[in-house]
C-alpha positions as CSV (number, residue, x, y, z in Angstrom):
1,X,0.0,0.0,0.0
2,X,1.4,3.4,-0.9
3,X,1.7,6.4,1.3
4,X,-1.7,7.8,0.3
5,X,-3.4,4.4,0.8
6,X,-1.8,4.1,4.3
7,X,-2.9,7.6,5.1
8,X,-6.4,6.9,4.1
9,X,-6.4,3.7,6.2
10,X,-5.1,5.6,9.2
11,X,-7.8,8.3,8.8
12,X,-10.6,5.8,8.6
13,X,-9.5,3.8,11.6
14,X,-8.8,6.8,13.8
15,X,-12.2,8.3,12.8
16,X,-13.8,5.1,14.1
17,X,-12.0,5.3,17.4
18,X,-12.8,9.1,17.7
19,X,-16.4,9.2,16.7
20,X,-17.8,5.6,16.2
21,X,-20.7,4.5,18.3
22,X,-19.2,3.1,21.5
23,X,-20.9,-0.3,21.6
24,X,-20.4,-1.0,18.0
25,X,-16.8,0.1,18.0
26,X,-16.0,-1.8,21.1
27,X,-17.4,-4.9,19.5
28,X,-15.5,-4.4,16.2
29,X,-12.3,-4.1,18.2
30,X,-12.9,-6.7,20.8
31,X,-14.5,-9.5,18.7
32,X,-11.4,-10.2,16.7
33,X,-9.2,-9.8,19.9
34,X,-11.5,-12.3,21.7
35,X,-11.0,-14.7,18.8
36,X,-7.3,-14.2,18.8
37,X,-7.0,-14.8,22.6
38,X,-9.3,-17.8,22.4
39,X,-6.9,-19.3,19.8
40,X,-4.1,-19.0,22.3
41,X,-6.0,-21.1,24.7
42,X,-7.2,-23.5,22.0
43,X,-3.6,-24.3,21.2
44,X,-3.4,-26.0,24.6
45,X,-7.0,-27.4,24.8
46,X,-6.6,-29.0,21.4
47,X,-3.3,-30.6,22.4
48,X,-4.9,-31.9,25.7
49,X,-7.9,-33.4,23.8
50,X,-5.9,-35.2,21.2
51,X,-3.4,-36.5,23.9
52,X,-6.3,-37.7,26.0
53,X,-7.2,-40.1,23.1
54,X,-3.8,-41.8,23.9
55,X,-5.6,-43.0,27.1
56,X,-2.6,-41.9,29.1
57,X,-3.2,-39.9,32.3
58,X,0.5,-39.3,32.6
59,X,0.7,-37.7,29.1
60,X,-2.2,-35.4,30.1
61,X,-0.5,-34.5,33.3
62,X,2.8,-33.8,31.4
63,X,1.1,-31.2,29.2
64,X,-0.2,-29.6,32.4
65,X,3.3,-29.3,33.8
66,X,4.5,-27.7,30.5
67,X,1.5,-25.2,30.6
68,X,3.2,-22.8,33.0
69,X,6.3,-22.7,30.7
70,X,4.0,-22.0,27.7
71,X,2.5,-19.1,29.8
72,X,6.0,-17.8,30.6
73,X,6.9,-17.7,26.9
74,X,3.6,-15.9,26.1
75,X,4.4,-13.4,28.9
76,X,7.3,-12.1,27.0
77,X,5.2,-11.6,23.9
78,X,2.4,-9.9,25.9
79,X,4.9,-7.7,27.7
80,X,6.2,-6.1,24.5
81,X,2.8,-6.3,22.8
82,X,0.6,-4.9,25.5
83,X,3.2,-2.2,26.3
84,X,3.4,-1.2,22.7
85,X,-0.4,-1.3,22.2
86,X,-0.9,1.1,25.1
87,X,1.7,3.5,23.9
88,X,0.6,3.3,20.3
89,X,-3.1,4.0,20.9
90,X,-2.4,7.0,23.0
91,X,0.2,8.4,20.5
92,X,-2.3,8.1,17.7
93,X,-4.9,9.9,19.8
94,X,-2.3,12.6,20.3
95,X,-1.6,12.5,16.5
96,X,2.1,11.6,17.1
97,X,2.4,9.1,14.3
98,X,6.2,8.8,14.2
99,X,6.3,8.0,17.9
100,X,3.7,5.3,17.3
101,X,5.9,3.8,14.6
102,X,8.9,3.7,16.8
103,X,7.1,2.0,19.7
104,X,5.8,-0.7,17.3
105,X,9.2,-1.4,15.7
106,X,11.1,-1.4,18.9
107,X,8.6,-3.8,20.5
108,X,8.6,-6.2,17.6
109,X,12.4,-6.5,17.1
110,X,13.0,-6.8,20.8
111,X,10.4,-9.5,21.1
112,X,12.2,-11.5,18.4
113,X,15.5,-11.2,20.1
114,X,14.2,-12.3,23.5
115,X,12.2,-15.1,21.9
116,X,15.4,-16.5,20.3
117,X,17.2,-16.2,23.6
118,X,14.5,-18.1,25.4
119,X,14.6,-20.9,22.9
120,X,18.3,-21.5,23.5
121,X,18.3,-21.1,27.4
122,X,15.1,-23.1,27.8
123,X,16.3,-25.9,25.6
124,X,19.6,-26.3,27.7
125,X,17.8,-26.2,31.1
126,X,14.5,-27.9,30.1
127,X,14.5,-30.6,32.8
128,X,15.3,-28.4,35.8
129,X,12.6,-26.0,34.6
130,X,10.0,-28.7,34.4
131,X,10.9,-30.1,37.8
132,X,10.4,-26.6,39.2
133,X,7.0,-26.5,37.6
134,X,5.9,-29.7,39.3
135,X,7.0,-32.6,37.1
136,X,7.2,-35.9,39.0
137,X,9.5,-38.8,38.1
138,X,6.7,-40.5,36.3
139,X,5.8,-37.3,34.3
140,X,9.3,-35.9,33.6
141,X,10.2,-38.0,30.6
142,X,7.0,-37.2,28.6
143,X,7.0,-33.6,29.7
144,X,10.6,-33.1,28.5
145,X,9.6,-34.5,25.0
146,X,6.7,-32.1,24.8
147,X,8.4,-29.1,26.4
148,X,11.6,-29.2,24.5
149,X,9.8,-28.7,21.2
150,X,7.4,-26.1,22.6
151,X,10.3,-24.0,23.9
152,X,12.3,-24.4,20.6
153,X,9.5,-22.5,18.9
154,X,9.5,-19.7,21.4
155,X,10.3,-17.0,18.8
156,X,7.2,-17.8,16.9
157,X,4.9,-17.5,20.0
158,X,6.6,-14.3,21.3
159,X,6.6,-12.5,17.9
160,X,3.0,-13.7,17.2
161,X,1.7,-12.2,20.4
162,X,3.6,-9.0,19.9
163,X,2.5,-8.5,16.3
164,X,-1.1,-9.4,17.2
165,X,-1.1,-6.5,19.8
166,X,0.5,-4.0,17.4
167,X,-2.1,-4.8,14.7
168,X,-4.9,-4.4,17.2
169,X,-3.6,-1.0,18.4
170,X,-3.9,0.5,15.0
171,X,-7.5,-0.8,14.6
172,X,-6.5,-3.9,12.4
173,X,-8.1,-6.3,14.9
174,X,-9.9,-8.3,12.3
175,X,-6.7,-9.2,10.3
176,X,-4.9,-10.1,13.5
177,X,-7.8,-12.5,14.4
178,X,-7.6,-14.1,11.0
179,X,-3.9,-14.9,11.7
180,X,-4.8,-16.5,15.0
181,X,-7.7,-18.5,13.6
182,X,-5.4,-19.7,10.8
183,X,-2.9,-21.0,13.5
184,X,-5.7,-22.7,15.4
185,X,-7.2,-24.4,12.4
186,X,-3.8,-25.7,11.4
187,X,-3.1,-27.0,14.9
188,X,-6.4,-29.0,14.9
189,X,-5.5,-30.5,11.5
190,X,-1.9,-31.2,12.3
191,X,-2.3,-32.6,15.8
192,X,-3.9,-36.0,14.8
193,X,-1.6,-36.2,11.9
194,X,1.6,-35.9,13.9
195,X,0.3,-37.8,17.0
196,X,-1.3,-40.7,15.4
197,X,-0.5,-41.0,11.7
198,X,3.2,-40.3,12.2
199,X,3.2,-42.1,15.5
200,X,5.0,-39.3,17.4
201,X,2.7,-39.2,20.4
202,X,3.0,-36.3,22.7
203,X,6.0,-35.0,20.7
204,X,3.8,-34.8,17.6
205,X,1.4,-32.5,19.5
206,X,4.2,-30.1,20.3
207,X,5.5,-30.2,16.7
208,X,2.0,-29.4,15.4
209,X,1.7,-26.4,17.7
210,X,5.0,-24.9,16.7
211,X,4.4,-25.3,13.0
212,X,0.9,-23.8,13.3
213,X,2.3,-20.8,15.2
214,X,5.0,-20.3,12.7
215,X,2.7,-20.0,9.8
216,X,0.3,-17.8,11.8
217,X,3.2,-15.5,12.7
218,X,4.2,-15.3,9.0
219,X,0.7,-14.4,8.1
220,X,0.5,-11.6,10.7
221,X,3.8,-10.1,9.6
222,X,2.8,-10.2,5.9
223,X,0.3,-7.4,6.6
224,X,3.3,-5.0,7.0
225,X,5.4,-6.6,4.4
226,X,2.7,-5.8,1.9
227,X,2.5,-2.3,3.3
228,X,-1.1,-2.6,4.2
229,X,-0.7,-1.1,7.7
230,X,-0.9,2.5,9.0
231,X,2.1,1.7,11.1
232,X,5.6,0.7,10.0
233,X,7.0,-1.8,12.6
234,X,9.2,-3.7,10.2
235,X,11.3,-0.6,9.3
236,X,14.7,-0.9,11.1
237,X,15.2,2.8,11.1
238,X,12.1,3.1,13.4
239,X,13.8,1.0,16.1
240,X,14.9,3.0,19.1
241,X,17.2,1.2,21.4
242,X,16.9,3.9,24.0
243,X,16.0,4.0,27.7
244,X,13.2,6.5,27.1
245,X,11.6,4.2,24.5
246,X,11.9,1.1,26.7
247,X,10.6,3.0,29.7
248,X,7.4,3.8,27.8
249,X,7.0,0.2,26.6
250,X,7.8,-1.3,29.9
251,X,5.6,1.0,32.1
252,X,2.6,-0.9,30.8
253,X,4.3,-4.0,29.6
254,X,5.8,-5.0,33.0
255,X,2.5,-5.3,34.7
256,X,1.5,-7.8,32.1
257,X,4.8,-9.7,32.5
258,X,4.4,-9.7,36.3
259,X,0.9,-11.1,36.0
260,X,2.0,-13.8,33.6
261,X,5.2,-14.7,35.6
262,X,3.3,-15.0,38.9
263,X,0.5,-17.0,37.0
264,X,3.3,-19.4,35.9
265,X,4.6,-19.6,39.4
266,X,1.2,-20.0,41.0
267,X,0.3,-22.8,38.5
268,X,3.7,-24.5,39.3
269,X,2.8,-24.2,43.1
270,X,-0.6,-25.8,42.4
271,X,1.1,-28.6,40.4
272,X,3.5,-29.2,43.2
273,X,0.7,-29.3,45.7
274,X,-1.4,-31.6,43.5
275,X,1.6,-34.0,43.2
276,X,1.0,-35.0,46.8
277,X,-2.4,-36.4,45.7
278,X,-1.0,-38.3,42.6
279,X,-1.0,-37.9,38.8
280,X,-4.9,-37.8,38.6
281,X,-4.9,-34.6,40.7
282,X,-2.3,-33.0,38.4
283,X,-4.3,-34.1,35.4
284,X,-7.5,-32.6,36.9
285,X,-5.7,-29.3,37.6
286,X,-4.4,-29.3,34.0
287,X,-7.8,-29.8,32.3
288,X,-9.6,-27.4,34.6
289,X,-7.1,-24.6,34.1
290,X,-7.1,-25.0,30.4
291,X,-10.9,-25.0,30.2
292,X,-11.2,-21.9,32.2
293,X,-8.3,-20.3,30.2
294,X,-10.7,-20.3,27.3
295,X,-13.0,-18.0,29.2
296,X,-10.2,-15.9,30.7
297,X,-8.7,-15.4,27.2
298,X,-12.1,-14.3,25.9
299,X,-12.4,-11.7,28.6
300,X,-8.8,-10.6,28.0
301,X,-9.8,-10.1,24.4
302,X,-12.6,-7.9,25.5
303,X,-10.1,-5.9,27.7
304,X,-7.9,-5.6,24.7
305,X,-10.7,-4.2,22.6
306,X,-11.4,-1.7,25.4
307,X,-7.8,-0.6,25.5
308,X,-7.3,1.1,22.0
309,X,-10.8,2.7,22.2
310,X,-10.4,4.1,25.7
311,X,-6.7,4.8,25.2
312,X,-7.2,6.8,22.0
313,X,-10.0,8.9,23.5
314,X,-8.1,9.5,26.6
315,X,-5.2,10.8,24.5
316,X,-7.6,13.0,22.6
317,X,-9.2,14.3,25.9
318,X,-12.6,12.7,25.1
319,X,-13.2,11.6,28.7
320,X,-17.0,11.0,28.3
321,X,-16.3,8.4,25.6
322,X,-13.7,6.8,27.8
323,X,-16.2,6.4,30.7
324,X,-18.8,5.1,28.3
325,X,-16.4,2.5,26.9
326,X,-15.5,1.3,30.4
327,X,-19.2,1.0,31.5
328,X,-20.1,-1.2,28.5
329,X,-17.1,-3.5,29.0
330,X,-17.9,-4.0,32.6
331,X,-21.5,-4.9,32.0
332,X,-20.5,-7.3,29.3
333,X,-17.8,-9.0,31.4
334,X,-20.3,-9.4,34.3
335,X,-23.0,-11.0,32.1
336,X,-20.5,-13.4,30.6
337,X,-19.4,-14.3,34.1
338,X,-22.9,-15.1,35.3
339,X,-23.8,-17.3,32.3
340,X,-20.4,-19.1,32.2
341,X,-20.5,-19.7,35.9
342,X,-23.9,-21.2,35.9
343,X,-23.1,-23.5,32.9
344,X,-19.7,-24.5,34.3
345,X,-21.2,-25.5,37.7
346,X,-24.1,-27.5,36.1
347,X,-22.2,-29.3,33.4
348,X,-18.8,-29.8,35.1
349,X,-18.8,-33.6,35.1
350,X,-19.8,-33.8,31.4
351,X,-17.1,-31.3,30.3
352,X,-14.3,-32.9,32.3
353,X,-15.4,-36.4,31.1
354,X,-14.7,-35.3,27.5
355,X,-10.9,-34.9,28.3
356,X,-10.5,-37.8,30.7
357,X,-13.1,-40.5,29.7
358,X,-10.8,-43.3,30.9
359,X,-10.3,-42.1,34.5
360,X,-13.2,-41.6,36.9
361,X,-10.8,-40.2,39.6
362,X,-9.8,-37.3,37.3
363,X,-13.4,-36.7,36.4
364,X,-14.4,-36.4,40.1
365,X,-11.4,-34.2,41.0
366,X,-11.9,-32.0,37.8
367,X,-15.6,-31.6,38.7
368,X,-14.7,-30.3,42.2
369,X,-12.2,-27.9,40.7
370,X,-14.6,-26.5,38.2
371,X,-17.3,-26.0,40.9
372,X,-14.9,-24.0,43.0
373,X,-14.1,-21.7,40.1
374,X,-17.6,-21.2,38.7
375,X,-19.2,-18.9,41.4
376,X,-16.3,-16.3,41.1
377,X,-16.3,-15.8,37.3
378,X,-18.0,-12.4,37.7
379,X,-15.2,-10.9,39.9
380,X,-12.6,-12.6,37.8
381,X,-14.0,-11.0,34.6
382,X,-14.1,-7.5,36.3
383,X,-10.5,-7.9,37.6
384,X,-9.4,-8.5,33.9
385,X,-11.3,-5.4,32.8
386,X,-9.6,-3.4,35.5
387,X,-6.3,-4.3,34.0
388,X,-7.4,-3.1,30.6
389,X,-8.6,0.2,32.0
390,X,-5.2,0.8,33.8
391,X,-3.4,0.0,30.6
392,X,-5.7,2.3,28.5
393,X,-5.2,5.2,30.8
394,X,-1.4,4.7,31.2
395,X,-1.6,4.0,34.9
396,X,1.3,1.5,35.1
397,X,1.5,1.7,38.9
398,X,-2.1,0.5,39.5
399,X,-1.7,-2.2,36.7
400,X,1.5,-3.4,38.4
401,X,-0.2,-3.6,41.8
402,X,-3.2,-5.4,40.5
403,X,-1.0,-7.9,38.6
404,X,1.3,-8.6,41.5
405,X,-1.7,-9.0,43.9
406,X,-3.8,-11.2,41.6
407,X,-1.3,-13.9,40.8
408,X,1.5,-13.3,43.3
409,X,0.8,-11.7,46.7
410,X,-2.6,-13.5,47.1
411,X,-2.6,-16.6,45.0
412,X,0.8,-18.1,45.6
413,X,0.6,-18.0,49.5
414,X,-3.0,-19.3,49.2
415,X,-1.8,-22.2,47.0
416,X,0.8,-23.1,49.6
417,X,-1.4,-22.8,52.7
418,X,-4.9,-23.9,51.8
419,X,-3.9,-27.4,50.6
420,X,-2.0,-28.0,53.8
421,X,-5.1,-27.0,55.9
422,X,-8.0,-28.3,53.8
423,X,-6.4,-30.9,51.6
424,X,-7.7,-31.3,48.1
425,X,-10.5,-28.9,48.6
426,X,-8.0,-26.2,49.6
427,X,-6.0,-26.9,46.5
428,X,-8.9,-26.1,44.3
429,X,-10.1,-23.1,46.4
430,X,-6.7,-21.3,46.1
431,X,-7.2,-19.7,42.7
432,X,-10.8,-18.4,43.2
433,X,-9.8,-17.1,46.6
434,X,-6.9,-15.2,45.1
435,X,-9.1,-13.6,42.4
436,X,-11.7,-12.5,45.1
437,X,-9.0,-10.7,47.0
438,X,-7.6,-9.2,43.8
439,X,-11.1,-7.9,43.0
440,X,-11.3,-6.1,46.3
441,X,-7.9,-4.4,45.7
442,X,-8.6,-3.7,42.1
443,X,-11.9,-2.0,42.9
444,X,-10.1,0.3,45.3
445,X,-7.4,1.1,42.8
446,X,-10.0,1.6,39.9
447,X,-11.8,4.3,42.0
448,X,-8.6,6.2,42.5
449,X,-7.5,6.0,38.9
450,X,-10.9,7.1,37.5
451,X,-11.0,10.0,39.9
452,X,-7.4,11.1,39.1
453,X,-7.4,10.4,35.4
454,X,-10.9,11.2,34.3
455,X,-12.8,13.2,36.9
456,X,-10.1,15.6,38.3
457,X,-8.4,15.9,35.0
458,X,-11.5,16.7,32.9
459,X,-11.2,20.3,31.9
460,X,-13.8,22.7,33.3
461,X,-16.4,23.9,30.8
462,X,-15.8,27.5,29.7
463,X,-18.2,29.8,31.5
464,X,-20.9,31.5,29.5
465,X,-19.8,35.1,28.6
466,X,-21.6,37.8,30.7
467,X,-23.8,39.8,28.2
468,X,-23.1,43.4,27.8
469,X,-26.3,45.4,28.5
470,X,-25.7,48.0,25.9
471,X,-25.0,45.4,23.2
472,X,-28.1,43.4,24.2
473,X,-30.2,46.6,24.0
474,X,-28.8,47.4,20.6
475,X,-29.5,43.9,19.3
476,X,-33.1,44.0,20.7
477,X,-33.7,47.3,19.1
478,X,-32.4,46.0,15.7
479,X,-34.6,43.0,15.9
480,X,-37.7,45.3,16.6
481,X,-36.7,47.5,13.6
482,X,-36.4,44.5,11.3
483,X,-39.7,43.0,12.5
484,X,-41.5,46.3,11.9
485,X,-40.0,46.5,8.4
C-alpha cells in the first residue's frame, strides 16, 4: 500500500476510534481480539484433547506441567505487545504518528531477540525448569519430550503475540484474528496427523503447535510486508534502542509480564501441591485450568478491545467516551461471568469427562475444581477489565499492583497454605480465593484511577460570557426594527 493508501487507512480507523458508536466500535475491536486470545487457549486445549485419546493420564499431566512454561513464553510476547499497544493507541490519539511507529518497531524486534534467547536457554535447562513446575518422576520424561519442542518454537509465539497487539492497536483487529484463527485451524488439523498418523505421540502434539504458530506469525507479519498497515513496525530505522523508548513500553508491559510470571509460578505451586495427591490430581488441575483459560482469554480479548478505544479517546481528551467504553465493557464481562459460571457448575462432570473418559478419579477431581471456580467468574471478569482500564489510561502503577496481587501476593501463598489445611479442597479453592482478594484491591485502585485520570483531569467547561447590557439593548432594538420593516 502506498503512502496515500496508508494515510487513508489511518484516517478511517482513527475516525472510528474518535467518533464511532461506542458499543459497535468496542465490538468491532474486541470480537477479533477475543477470537485471537481464544486461539491461544485453544492451542493448549486441542493438544490436551488429542493427547487424551492416547488413554494416558501421565501424558495429560505432562502437558499440564509444561503449561506454566507455555505461559511464561507468552508473557514475553504480551509484555512487548501490550506495552506497545498502550503507547501506540495514546500516541495516535495525540496525532504523534512517528512516535507510534517507533514504539511498534522497537517492541517487535525486541520480542524477536528475546524469543530466540528463550529458545536457547530453555532448551539447555528444560529438565530443571519442568521439575520446578511440578514434574514428578513419572511425568518428567514425557514432559521433556513435549516441552523441548514447545520452547524451541519460542520465537514464533513471542513475535506472534507482539504482532497481534501491534495490529490491534492501529485498529486492524480483524486481520490479527484471521492470523490467530489460521494458526488454530492448522493446529487442529496437524495434531492428529503428527500424534497418530506419524506415531509421534506427545511430541507430535508439540511439533504441530510450533508449525501452526510459525505459519500464523508469518501471516501476521505479511500485513506489514505488503504495506497494508498504517504503522511501520518492520522498518529498522524506526527501532529506538533507547532508555526512554523502553521505559514507555515497559511501564505498561511490565504489569502484564508480572501477572504472567506470577501466573506461571502459581500454577507451578498448584502442580506441586497436586503432586501429593497423585497424577490424577495434576491431570484434573491441567484440564480445569485449560478449560477456564478459554473464558479468561475471551475476557482478556474484551479488555484488549477496550484498550485502544479508551486509550485513543483518553489521549484525545474525550473523557466522556472513555467512561462510556468502560461501562459497556464492565456490563459485558459481568453478564458473561454469570452465564459461564452457571453453565460450568451445572455441566462440570460432562465437560471434564470429554478430556478424561478413561479415569473416573480425574473426572471427580476436575468436577470439584470447576465447581470451586464457577461462582467467582464475575469478579474474575471484572479484575481482567480493571487491568485493561489501567493500561488504556497509562496507569502503570495500578496495573502493576493489581497484577502482583492477583497472581503473586494472594494466589501463591493461598496455593501453599490452603492445601495443607483443607487438603484437596484447599488446592482447588486457592485460585478463586486469590481472584476474590484481587477484585477487592482492584476496585479500590480503579476508583482512585478514575478520579485522578478522568474526573479531576477533565477540563472545566468554559463559562458563558456575561452579556453586555448595551450590546443586548442594541440587538433587541435592531430586531424590533427588522420585524417592523
